[in-house]
C-alpha angles and dihedrals in degrees: 000000000000115000128193129176141173145169141198131170109310098002140069133176139185117193128188131190126197106204093193094060099023090234118145125187129189129185122194124195141173089238133030088242095057096043095049093044087060094043090054089057092049095047111089089197095059 
């Protein structure tokens, strides 16, 4: 799995790509806490 994340004032995002399946998931949030909480639920490896 390839993971990428970033944040700026008022926005945060984690993005995950699964090369084996070609599936990419991205979650956006107003805060890093919100965005990463969503990402943890979407990541089957967490």
